[in-house]
VOGU-3710 file (C-alpha; in Angstrom, 3 decimals, decimal comma):
1> mssraslalr> 19,467/20,001/0,285  17,090/19,985/-2,562  15,089/16,704/-3,732  17,291/16,664/-6,886  20,416/16,934/-5,041  19,314/14,341/-2,559  18,859/11,867/-5,390  22,092/12,465/-6,590  23,884/11,628/-3,515  22,002/8,424/-3,307
11> avalatlcaa> 22,590/7,620/-6,717  26,633/8,044/-6,122  26,073/6,025/-2,970  24,472/3,046/-5,028  26,797/3,107/-7,636  29,618/2,731/-5,163  28,100/-0,076/-3,729  27,596/-1,677/-6,993  30,964/-0,929/-8,358  32,435/-3,158/-5,680
21> gltqatelvg> 30,020/-5,932/-6,498  28,318/-6,309/-3,009  25,037/-7,020/-1,898  24,108/-4,581/0,895  24,481/-5,409/4,554  20,653/-5,457/5,820  19,070/-5,739/9,015  15,789/-6,900/10,392  14,215/-3,491/12,145  10,660/-4,638/12,269
31> faslpadtfs> 8,924/-8,021/12,556  5,180/-9,003/12,359  3,161/-11,957/11,592  -0,107/-13,110/10,810  -1,141/-16,630/11,505  -1,973/-19,196/8,477  -5,356/-19,858/10,353  -6,719/-16,483/9,595  -10,159/-16,256/8,037  -12,916/-13,608/7,192
41> pgptsgqfvs> -16,475/-14,158/7,003  -17,841/-15,206/3,220  -18,558/-18,224/0,998  -17,685/-21,572/1,652  -14,338/-21,988/-0,036  -11,695/-24,777/-0,332  -14,396/-27,237/-1,497  -12,107/-28,037/-4,356  -8,819/-28,459/-2,348  -7,307/-31,592/-0,760
51> stngrtlplv> -6,867/-31,216/3,061  -2,965/-30,750/3,714  -0,566/-29,943/6,598  -2,948/-30,985/9,385  -5,884/-28,515/7,735  -8,868/-29,652/7,137  -11,069/-28,086/4,153  -13,559/-26,960/3,070  -13,751/-23,548/5,281  -17,760/-23,224/5,669
61> nqqavqgfsa> -18,945/-19,770/5,457  -15,312/-18,625/5,492  -12,554/-17,452/3,206  -8,922/-17,808/3,862  -7,256/-14,252/4,135  -4,510/-16,158/2,342  -0,533/-15,108/1,709  -0,347/-12,105/-0,291  0,863/-11,304/-3,693  0,657/-7,559/-3,644
71> vlpgprpgtf> 1,461/-4,709/-0,985  0,192/-0,974/-1,127  -0,024/2,067/1,201  -3,106/1,978/3,395  -5,573/4,774/4,350  -3,225/6,120/7,191  0,412/5,810/8,067  1,278/2,298/9,444  -1,800/0,680/7,603  -1,397/-1,461/4,189
81> rvmpdngfgt> -3,948/-2,973/1,566  -2,530/-6,327/0,987  -3,840/-8,365/-1,802  -4,149/-12,272/-1,901  -3,996/-13,974/-5,384  -6,521/-16,181/-6,475  -7,025/-18,280/-3,948  -5,645/-22,009/-3,790  -3,372/-21,747/-6,974  -5,246/-22,858/-10,216
91> kanspdavlr> -8,851/-22,396/-11,862  -9,750/-25,618/-10,609  -9,584/-25,702/-7,038  -10,384/-21,688/-6,667  -13,890/-21,246/-8,040  -15,254/-20,358/-4,365  -12,271/-18,112/-3,249  -13,403/-14,773/-3,728  -10,877/-12,097/-4,897  -10,374/-9,029/-2,213
101> vytvapdfrr> -7,937/-6,461/-1,013  -7,808/-6,703/2,945  -6,260/-3,573/4,798  -4,077/-4,521/7,804  -2,069/-2,923/10,760  1,054/-4,569/11,586  2,374/-3,715/15,026  5,746/-4,493/14,217  8,076/-5,836/17,147  11,106/-3,301/17,140
111> wngrsvagtg> 14,018/-2,634/19,227  13,460/1,176/20,829  17,013/1,477/22,171  16,321/-0,086/25,229  14,040/-3,726/24,660  12,096/-4,881/22,212  8,620/-3,379/21,872  5,415/-3,835/19,885  3,327/-7,353/19,852  4,131/-8,388/16,276
121> avrpvdvdsg> 0,476/-9,134/15,719  -1,029/-8,089/12,281  -4,742/-6,552/13,049  -7,489/-5,814/10,267  -8,473/-2,211/10,198  -11,279/-0,348/8,505  -10,656/-0,062/4,526  -11,403/3,925/4,340  -10,293/5,300/7,807  -7,863/3,030/8,735
131> rrlasfsars> -9,333/2,170/12,138  -8,565/-0,754/14,090  -11,277/-3,402/13,721  -11,963/-6,361/16,447  -11,652/-8,827/13,418  -11,729/-9,410/9,770  -14,979/-8,323/8,235  -16,805/-6,721/5,612  -15,298/-3,385/6,620  -11,712/-4,842/6,211
141> hitladplgr> -11,633/-5,493/2,647  -13,037/-4,601/-0,812  -14,291/-7,496/-3,224  -13,328/-7,427/-6,789  -16,587/-7,496/-8,608  -18,266/-7,252/-12,275  -21,925/-5,959/-11,959  -21,823/-4,299/-15,538  -20,325/-7,584/-17,147  -17,261/-5,684/-18,242
151> lgfteinqlq> -15,399/-8,722/-18,687  -15,554/-10,603/-21,883  -15,574/-14,497/-20,410  -18,323/-16,195/-18,885  -17,623/-15,653/-14,682  -18,216/-17,967/-12,302  -21,094/-15,593/-10,930  -22,995/-16,070/-13,956  -23,151/-19,958/-13,563  -25,754/-22,115/-11,507
161> aypyvgsgpg> -23,080/-24,454/-10,315  -19,107/-24,672/-9,806  -17,922/-26,276/-13,148  -15,496/-28,475/-11,028  -15,326/-31,383/-8,608  -14,855/-30,936/-5,137  -12,274/-33,236/-3,295  -15,178/-34,987/-1,170  -17,518/-37,754/-2,338  -20,389/-36,331/-4,005
171> qagipvderi> -18,903/-33,126/-4,657  -20,060/-32,615/-8,351  -22,577/-29,804/-9,249  -22,166/-27,735/-6,096  -24,260/-24,736/-6,531  -22,454/-21,691/-6,834  -22,812/-19,523/-3,594  -25,775/-16,954/-4,159  -23,680/-14,124/-2,438  -21,008/-14,755/-5,188
181> raghwltgad> -24,024/-14,856/-7,823  -26,106/-11,387/-6,133  -22,716/-9,494/-5,719  -21,251/-10,581/-8,857  -17,914/-11,217/-7,320  -15,009/-12,562/-8,918  -13,398/-15,905/-7,763  -10,068/-17,264/-8,086  -11,366/-19,209/-11,289  -12,153/-15,959/-13,255
191> ldiesmrvdh> -8,772/-14,445/-12,675  -5,421/-15,311/-11,049  -4,344/-11,829/-9,374  -0,703/-11,458/-8,599  -0,045/-7,514/-8,655  -1,824/-4,255/-7,915  -1,130/-0,668/-8,680  -3,222/2,730/-8,119  -3,321/4,924/-10,883  -3,488/8,928/-11,209
201> hghywfgeef> -7,290/8,712/-11,180  -7,549/6,571/-8,243  -8,404/3,507/-9,870  -6,845/0,219/-9,271  -5,090/-1,870/-11,871  -4,309/-5,739/-11,494  -1,791/-8,190/-13,141  -3,095/-11,304/-13,412  -1,815/-14,651/-14,965  -4,773/-16,562/-16,485
211> gpflvktdar> -4,329/-14,354/-19,727  -2,189/-12,678/-19,005  -4,505/-9,750/-18,542  -4,862/-6,257/-17,117  -7,954/-5,584/-15,481  -9,100/-1,873/-14,084  -11,589/-1,514/-11,281  -12,435/1,487/-9,417  -11,777/2,120/-5,720  -14,251/-0,458/-4,435
221> grvlrrevpm> -13,145/-3,245/-6,851  -15,725/-2,680/-9,454  -14,436/-3,605/-12,884  -14,805/-0,368/-15,249  -13,722/-2,187/-18,815  -12,875/-5,486/-20,573  -9,659/-6,997/-19,714  -6,541/-5,830/-21,437  -4,709/-8,809/-23,251  -0,779/-8,567/-24,315
231> agvmspdnpy> -0,666/-9,121/-27,975  1,096/-12,286/-28,732  1,312/-13,652/-24,987  -1,403/-16,337/-24,250  -1,093/-19,068/-21,368  -2,903/-22,258/-21,458  -5,059/-20,784/-19,088  -6,498/-18,126/-21,328  -10,221/-18,278/-21,585  -10,067/-17,109/-25,289
241> lgsatptlgs> -7,311/-19,971/-26,137  -9,067/-22,393/-28,274  -6,931/-24,116/-30,647  -4,333/-21,619/-30,434  -0,874/-22,510/-29,042  -0,024/-21,111/-25,666  2,970/-18,710/-25,499  3,696/-18,595/-22,039  3,647/-21,110/-19,489  0,949/-21,362/-16,717
251> srgfegmain> 1,216/-19,181/-13,793  3,757/-17,226/-15,572  1,695/-14,148/-16,235  2,001/-10,352/-14,660  3,583/-11,547/-11,287  5,376/-8,196/-11,020  3,885/-4,847/-11,993  5,304/-0,958/-11,077  3,777/2,309/-11,607  5,599/5,320/-12,174
261> ragttlftll> 5,384/8,194/-9,472  3,099/10,392/-11,611  0,882/7,045/-11,942  0,464/7,528/-15,557  2,714/4,554/-16,495  2,461/0,967/-15,437  5,473/-1,370/-15,942  4,416/-5,088/-16,303  6,945/-7,719/-15,611  6,092/-11,577/-16,838
271> egtvtgdpac> 7,265/-14,178/-14,740  7,831/-16,539/-17,438  9,740/-16,581/-20,722  7,689/-15,960/-23,918  8,077/-18,753/-26,690  10,804/-17,174/-28,844  12,745/-15,074/-26,624  15,884/-16,002/-25,206  15,786/-18,565/-22,525  15,939/-17,285/-18,802
281> tlrinafdvd> 14,704/-13,645/-19,877  11,418/-11,836/-19,222  9,571/-9,322/-20,541  9,163/-5,985/-19,291  6,222/-3,469/-20,881  5,263/-0,051/-20,517  1,108/0,269/-20,512  -0,122/3,807/-20,772  -3,231/4,418/-18,161  -5,299/7,178/-19,971
291> setytgqqwc> -5,027/5,530/-23,433  -5,305/2,211/-22,099  -3,022/0,519/-24,583  1,053/-0,452/-24,531  3,345/1,753/-25,351  5,439/-0,102/-27,814  8,335/0,063/-24,997  9,786/-3,114/-24,045  12,553/-4,288/-22,153  14,162/-7,650/-20,797
301> yalepqgtni> 15,042/-8,953/-17,516  17,485/-11,661/-17,286  17,147/-14,189/-14,434  20,045/-15,202/-12,464  21,454/-18,755/-13,117  20,124/-19,671/-9,720  16,761/-17,714/-10,249  13,878/-19,468/-11,580  11,073/-16,787/-10,875  10,352/-13,261/-9,620
311> gdmtavndhq> 7,971/-12,205/-6,927  7,492/-8,417/-7,017  8,377/-5,397/-8,852  8,051/-1,917/-7,601  9,439/1,707/-8,645  12,233/3,210/-6,981  12,154/6,280/-9,125  10,964/6,400/-13,086  13,626/4,362/-14,283  15,164/2,079/-11,655
321> flvierngte> 12,839/-0,615/-9,944  13,218/-3,110/-7,047  12,509/-7,174/-8,134  12,386/-9,915/-5,823  13,933/-13,072/-7,638  13,958/-16,405/-6,345  14,391/-20,128/-7,134  11,467/-22,559/-6,578  13,320/-24,946/-4,210  13,957/-25,420/-0,607
331> eprfkkifli> 17,560/-26,092/-1,246  19,611/-24,653/-2,246  17,793/-21,309/-1,089  18,257/-18,158/-3,453  16,170/-15,684/-2,517  17,254/-11,854/-3,491  16,024/-8,319/-4,184  17,639/-6,749/-7,314  17,665/-3,033/-8,466  17,553/-2,650/-12,315
341> dlnqrdgqgc> 17,750/0,207/-14,138  15,961/0,375/-17,360  18,204/3,072/-18,851  21,574/0,848/-18,639  22,053/-2,576/-20,217  24,058/-5,608/-19,360  25,957/-7,918/-21,648  23,031/-9,563/-22,835  21,455/-6,212/-23,816  19,058/-6,685/-20,869
351> vakqavvdlm> 18,364/-4,390/-17,936  21,131/-3,778/-15,561  20,518/-5,117/-12,075  22,523/-5,376/-8,976  21,343/-7,206/-5,683  20,654/-5,090/-2,930  19,525/-7,667/-0,402  20,071/-11,355/0,217  16,940/-12,322/1,635  18,760/-15,321/3,173
361> siqdphdlnq> 21,276/-13,403/5,181  19,704/-10,518/7,459  20,951/-9,406/10,281  18,493/-9,556/13,611  20,727/-8,221/16,493  17,707/-8,358/18,695  15,982/-11,391/17,816  12,884/-9,707/16,863  11,029/-12,774/15,329  12,062/-14,479/18,665
371> dgqtlftfpf> 13,800/-17,532/17,197  16,854/-17,316/19,342  19,141/-16,548/16,309  20,821/-13,153/15,456  20,695/-14,043/11,788  17,410/-14,033/9,809  16,729/-15,894/7,004  13,538/-15,841/4,777  13,298/-18,940/3,004  9,639/-19,103/1,664
381> vtiedvlvmd> 9,256/-20,454/-1,605  7,007/-17,669/-2,651  8,009/-14,091/-1,636  5,777/-11,746/-3,620  5,600/-8,199/-1,918  8,282/-5,609/-1,465  7,533/-1,744/-0,942  10,055/0,932/-0,465  8,916/2,837/2,631  11,595/5,425/2,376
391> antllvmndn> 15,226/5,442/0,699  16,708/3,105/3,703  13,868/0,797/4,426  11,699/-1,669/2,505  8,636/-4,064/3,568  8,936/-7,408/2,684  5,959/-10,298/2,479  5,397/-13,857/1,812  2,821/-15,593/0,203  2,343/-18,495/2,379
401> nypgssktag> -0,212/-20,313/-0,173  -2,532/-21,486/2,311  -2,668/-24,159/3,270  -0,169/-25,975/1,320  3,080/-23,910/1,834  5,037/-25,314/5,177  8,983/-24,388/5,889  8,092/-26,307/8,686  7,032/-30,211/8,112  3,157/-30,385/8,719
411> vpdpneflll> 2,531/-26,959/9,704  1,102/-24,080/7,324  3,350/-21,030/6,678  2,164/-17,986/8,356  2,153/-14,440/6,826  5,547/-12,560/7,662  5,955/-8,840/7,561  9,717/-7,351/7,495  10,574/-3,967/7,923  14,395/-4,186/6,262
421> qldaplpvdd> 16,740/-1,512/6,891  19,374/-1,121/4,279  23,157/0,043/4,404  23,134/2,741/1,819  20,047/4,720/0,383  18,318/3,916/-2,536  17,985/6,475/-5,081  14,473/7,109/-4,133  12,551/10,009/-5,756  10,720/11,341/-2,990
431> taplr> 8,924/14,539/-4,968  6,052/12,540/-5,710  3,918/9,440/-3,387  4,464/5,949/-3,581  1,987/4,270/-5,478
//
């Protein structure tokens, strides 16, 4: 069967499901977990964060591997590049959190037809070869850096002391770690990175929330050009805000960002509503990688009545995308993945959408997460990663907001990796690589 015919059949299957108004039945077919207390060597971090959930900060000569806000395929099958966000959540508490992209290999716990196999552990691997490493180290990550001073604002690495007051007594005027200064490393007070894609040149593009900006780097994380703003959109954390009035809420920038299969066009999805736009609608904008400009194409995404935030967006084909949507509370829990279509509109004129996964109702007949239940739920407040593995399988992950998020009182959340099998295949364009 040709790729085009296969794509058409998948589209028919999905259209039939959508016409019935049903969410696909989903089964957990792989589960792995990275403990909350997972660290990597580096500058002391958490000097500006209050201790919580039984964890005492700062982390001396350590960086929290953290929860993940973006995921891409890794250097070999079964490995992934995972991106933590800015660290601890705000500019003021994250100037010592270094921005990194880690490379990992989950050993998924799976049903092999007779029994459950796999350890369920997540291991660090080499960023280039994908070879397993004994521990998280310099070989397991790249670090975002600006050695040529391309960004237009003052960076933490250009200062002698952190411009914030720590959580303990006598913490004012803490010197910036010399490794941050010498490496021109970027931190969570410079950028709040929330999304990540690779273009057809092999360059990384990061979507962030302080601007919101797009940031371009090479494959080693070195900034290649000045940050790209979005005309008319500024958050309260924008370094150029001055006396201007922000048009977007704090932490409501590019939480989602997809790229077409050719790697030539980014699709940015804001997490918040821009001032003047209809309530509870979010902007999707197309950005041309080669000209490094927005194309002028814009769509709107309408949140569900229960929805308050999006968590990620990834391409299924060049006009259909998956979007994670959630609410911001523990109860009631609304956590779903929608398929949207840029070529179709709903009654509001926004992109058409259809729920394909209810993350609070996943079949787990073999109890892969070992909780004694055959119904799996994913109740995390921040679910920020979805990757299409194939037409029938998704990888979904959470951001654990270390050490703050806790679905079990007093215990920081782990980072969970889910392989989800769908009942009906997605209309995946399998003629080009995932990016």
